[in-house]
C-alpha positions in Angstrom: -6.2 0.5 -23.1 -8.8 2.2 -20.4 -9.5 4.9 -18.7 -10.7 3.7 -15.1 -12.3 5.6 -12.6 -13.9 4.2 -9.8 -16.0 5.6 -6.3 -15.8 4.5 -2.7 -18.5 6.0 0.0 -17.2 7.2 3.1 -19.5 7.5 6.0 -17.7 8.2 8.9 -15.0 10.4 9.8 -13.1 7.2 11.1 -13.1 5.6 7.2 -12.1 9.1 6.0 -8.9 9.3 8.4 -8.0 6.0 7.2 -8.1 6.4 3.8 -6.4 9.7 4.1 -3.2 8.3 6.3 -2.5 6.3 2.9 -3.0 9.1 0.5 -0.8 11.2 2.9 1.6 9.0 3.5 1.2 9.2 6.9 1.6 5.5 7.5 3.7 3.4 6.3 2.6 2.4 2.5 5.4 -1.2 1.2 4.4 -1.1 -2.1 5.5 2.9 -2.5 8.8 4.1 -3.3 10.0 6.7 -0.6 12.4 8.7 -3.0 9.4 9.7 -5.2 7.0 13.0 -4.1 3.6 12.4 -4.9 1.6 16.0 -6.0 -1.0 17.2 -4.0 -3.9 20.0 -4.1 -6.2 21.2 -1.6 -5.7 19.2 1.4 -2.5 18.1 2.7 -2.6 16.0 5.5 -5.5 14.1 7.0 -6.0 16.7 9.9 -6.4 19.4 6.7 -8.9 16.9 5.0 -11.1 16.4 8.0 -10.9 19.9 8.7 -12.3 20.9 5.6 -14.7 18.3 5.5 -16.1 19.7 8.2 -16.3 22.8 7.5 -18.7 22.3 4.3 -20.7 19.6 5.8 -24.6 21.2 6.8 -25.4 21.4 10.4 -27.5 18.5 10.8 -26.6 15.2 9.1 -28.8 11.7 8.5 -27.1 9.0 10.6 -26.5 6.9 7.7 -25.0 9.9 5.3 -22.8 9.7 3.0 -20.1 12.4 4.1 -17.1 12.4 1.3 -16.9 10.4 -2.1 -13.3 9.1 -2.3 -12.7 9.0 -6.4 -9.7 7.0 -8.0 -8.9 7.4 -11.5 -5.9 5.9 -13.2 -5.6 3.8 -17.0 -4.8 0.5 -17.8 -0.7 0.0 -16.9 0.1 -0.5 -20.4 -1.3 3.1 -21.5 2.4 4.7 -19.4 5.1 5.2 -20.6 7.0 2.9 -17.4 5.0 0.4 -18.7 5.6 0.3 -22.5 2.5 3.1 -23.2 2.3 6.2 -24.7 1.6 8.4 -21.2 3.8 10.2 -19.7 3.3 9.7 -15.5 0.8 12.8 -15.5 -1.2 10.7 -18.3 -0.1 14.1 -20.7 -2.7 16.3 -18.8 -4.8 13.3 -18.1 -5.0 13.6 -14.4 -5.2 17.4 -15.2 -8.3 17.2 -16.9 -9.7 14.4 -14.9 -9.9 17.1 -11.6 -11.3 19.8 -13.8 -14.1 17.3 -14.7 -14.6 16.8 -10.7 -15.2 20.3 -9.9 -17.1 21.1 -12.5 -19.5 18.0 -11.4 -19.0 18.7 -8.2 -18.4 22.2 -7.7 -14.9 23.4 -7.2 -15.3 24.1 -3.4 -16.5 20.4 -2.6 -13.6 19.0 -3.9 -11.7 19.5 -0.9 -8.5 17.7 -1.7 -6.7 15.5 -4.2 -3.2 13.9 -4.4 -1.7 12.8 -7.7 0.3 9.0 -6.7 3.2 8.7 -8.4 5.3 6.7 -6.0 3.6 3.2 -6.9 3.4 1.4 -9.7 0.8 3.0 -11.9 0.3 6.7 -11.3 -3.5 7.7 -10.1 -5.4 10.3 -8.5 -7.3 10.4 -5.5 -9.6 13.1 -4.7 -12.1 13.7 -2.0 -15.3 15.2 -2.7 -18.4 16.7 -0.4 -21.3 15.5 -2.2 -23.2 18.6 -2.0 -25.8 19.5 -4.4 -26.1 22.8 -5.8 -29.0 23.5 -3.3 -27.1 22.9 -0.2 -28.0 19.3 0.4 -25.5 16.5 1.3 -26.7 14.1 -0.8 -24.6 11.2 -2.5 -27.6 9.8 -4.2 -28.3 12.6 -7.0 -24.5 12.1 -8.0 -24.2 8.1 -7.5 -27.5 6.9 -7.1 -28.6 4.0 -9.4 -26.9 2.5 -12.6 -28.5 5.1 -14.8 -26.3 7.7 -13.0 -23.3 5.8 -13.0 -23.2 5.1 -16.5 -23.8 7.9 -17.5 -20.9 8.9 -14.8 -18.8 6.7 -16.8 -19.7 7.8 -20.3 -18.8 11.9 -19.7 -15.3 11.0 -17.6 -14.5 8.8 -20.9 -15.8 11.4 -23.5 -13.6 14.1 -21.9 -10.8 12.8 -20.4 -10.3 9.4 -21.6 -11.1 9.2 -25.7 -9.0 12.6 -26.6 -5.8 10.2 -24.9 -6.8 6.8 -27.3 -8.6 5.1 -23.7 -11.6 3.7 -24.4 -14.7 3.1 -22.1 -15.4 0.5 -20.4 -17.6 -2.2 -22.2 -21.3 -0.5 -20.9 -23.6 -3.3 -19.1 -20.2 -5.8 -19.0 -21.1 -8.0 -15.8 -17.3 -7.9 -14.6 -17.0 -6.7 -11.2 -14.2 -4.0 -10.0 -12.3 -4.5 -6.8 -12.7 -1.7 -4.9 -10.2 0.7 -4.1 -8.9 -1.4 -1.3 -8.2 -4.3 -3.3 -6.9 -2.0 -6.1 -4.0 -1.0 -3.5 -3.2 -4.2 -1.8 -2.9 -6.0 -5.7 -0.2 -3.3 -6.8 3.6 -5.0 -6.9 5.5 -3.7 -4.3 8.3 -1.5 -5.7 12.0 -1.8 -4.8 13.5 -4.1 -2.3 12.9 -5.3 1.1 14.8 -2.8 3.7 18.2 -3.6 4.4 18.6 -5.1 7.7 21.6 -4.7 9.7 23.6 -6.4 12.9 21.9 -4.2 15.3 18.5 -4.9 13.7 18.8 -8.6 14.0 20.5 -8.2 17.5 17.5 -6.2 19.0 14.6 -8.7 17.5 16.5 -11.4 19.2 16.0 -9.6 22.7 12.7 -8.8 22.3 13.1 -5.3 20.1 12.0 -4.4 16.7 13.4 -1.7 14.9 11.9 0.7 12.7 13.9 -1.4 9.8 12.9 -4.2 11.2 9.2 -3.3 11.4 9.0 -2.5 7.8 10.6 -5.8 6.8 7.4 -7.5 8.7 4.7 -5.2 7.2 6.2 -6.2 3.4 6.1 -9.8 3.9 2.5 -9.3 5.3 2.2 -7.4 1.9 3.7 -9.8 0.1 1.0 -12.7 2.0 -1.9 -10.0 0.8 -0.6 -10.4 -2.7 -0.3 -14.0 -2.9 -3.9 -14.2 -1.7 -4.9 -12.4 -4.8 -2.9 -14.2 -7.6 -5.5 -17.6 -7.3 -8.7 -15.1 -7.7 -6.8 -12.9 -10.8 -6.2 -16.2 -12.5 -9.6 -18.0 -12.1 -11.2 -14.7 -13.4 -8.6 -14.4 -16.3 -9.7 -18.4 -17.3 -13.0 -17.8 -16.8 -13.2 -14.4 -19.1 -11.1 -16.7 -21.9 -13.5 -19.4 -21.6 -16.4 -17.0 -22.1 -14.6 -15.0 -25.0 -14.3 -18.8 -26.5 -18.1 -19.6 -26.3 -18.9 -16.1 -28.0 -16.5 -16.7 -30.7 -18.1 -20.2 -31.1 -21.2 -18.8 -31.3 -20.1 -15.6 -33.8 -21.3 -13.3 -30.9 -18.5 -11.3 -31.4 -15.9 -9.7 -34.8 -13.0 -12.4 -35.1 -10.7 -9.0 -34.6 -12.5 -8.0 -31.3 -11.8 -11.5 -30.4 -7.9 -11.2 -30.7 -8.0 -8.2 -29.1 -9.3 -9.8 -26.0 -7.0 -12.5 -26.5 -4.4 -10.6 -26.5 -4.7 -8.7 -23.7 -5.5 -11.5 -21.7 -1.9 -13.3 -22.7 -0.2 -9.7 -21.6 -2.1 -10.1 -18.3 -1.1 -13.5 -17.9 2.5 -12.5 -18.5 2.5 -9.8 -15.8 0.5 -12.1 -13.4 3.6 -14.7 -13.5 6.2 -12.2 -13.1 4.2 -11.0 -10.5 4.4 -14.2 -8.6 8.1 -14.8 -9.3 8.9 -11.9 -7.6 6.9 -12.4 -4.9 9.0 -16.1 -4.8 12.1 -14.1 -4.5 10.8 -11.8 -1.8 9.6 -14.6 0.1 13.0 -16.2 -0.1 14.6 -12.8 1.1 12.4 -13.2 4.4 12.9 -16.5 4.8 16.8 -15.6 4.6 16.8 -12.7 7.1 14.3 -15.2 9.4 18.0 -17.6 9.4 19.9 -15.0 10.1 18.2 -13.4 13.3 18.0 -17.4 14.4 21.9 -17.7 13.9 22.5 -13.9 16.1 20.0 -14.9 18.6 22.6 -18.0 19.2 25.8 -15.5 19.1 24.4 -13.3 21.4 23.2 -16.4 23.9 26.5 -17.3 23.9 28.5 -14.1 24.8 26.0 -13.8 27.8 27.1 -17.3 28.8 30.8 -15.9 28.5 29.9 -13.2 30.0 28.3 -14.9 33.4 31.3 -17.8 33.4 33.8 -14.3 33.9 31.3 -12.9 36.5 31.5 -15.4 38.0 35.4 -15.5 38.4 36.1 -12.4 39.4 33.4 -13.1 42.2 35.7 -16.0 43.2 38.8 -14.5 43.4 38.1 -11.3 45.3 36.4 -14.2 48.0 39.9 -15.4 48.1 41.4 -12.4 48.3 39.1 -11.3 51.4 40.5 -14.6 53.4 43.8 -14.1 52.7 43.5 -11.1 54.4 42.3 -12.6 57.9 44.7 -11.2 61.5 47.4 -13.4 62.5 47.8 -11.8 65.6 46.0 -10.5 68.9 48.0 -7.1 69.4 48.5 -6.3 65.5 47.2 -7.5 62.4 49.1 -8.6 59.4 48.7 -9.3 55.6 50.1 -11.9 53.3 49.9 -10.4 49.4 49.7 -13.0 47.1 49.8 -12.0 43.1 46.6 -13.7 41.0 48.4 -13.6 38.1 
């Protein structure tokens, strides 16, 4: 089980706004459980985040400058109790210590916002930091510039926040490439079932009107498709890693115990991948069933409209017949003949 820290450089207010809308749940997040509340420190909305950032930035900024660093901190999913591990949702203080570590590294006043997401599959901390140096320069390079500084950052974070909770540091100098934060969010499993669609939602969709529930179902289906695209890539990575381990085993470059541990981790992740694929198939089947239901509802609506049009034509015909019968029968006075339409 490993401690995990990722960084993302945000170079425009648009990129910061897009990130903030996801972090502060100001847009639909299909893989999040709306019944679970997240925890926030500092900025609690995208507007507040932008305002705090502008207040910290110097008056003159380079065109290619990094305005903000987004940190994502978590641990291997199996480390948390919800997945069978030993850490509670707050990581037994792991996220609190991580926030203290960020403030010590960057200065408390430069950590302008942080959120602990508890509504997704694996708890994680997202923090926004303005890269202001001790001599008041805006310089991301001073914190994240070059492999040496990145290695030191990972080692410091692991020793202070991870190791006290039995979380290992990733292999230093390893060739594995991590997914960026966007891919991390896309690969999280959607929690809960698809939104429940009523007859009203189906009828509205049949005539071209999409309700809020219908739009959420469409977004969930799109998210499932994105997750499906990730599975083959993940499978290839696992298979490649397993082949590498086999070669290392044959050449006796790793100790037998370390290889066995790695094989066990790969086997566990393969089981999780197969379960995720099965869940995706179930959700896709549910979406197809709803699409069939929409088609049936549309046919029923068209039938009702046709029947209504026929009744209106019959009513107009009876009204025309009534006016014809009421015509005058003499020059001096008018006489009408009453008839019953029954």
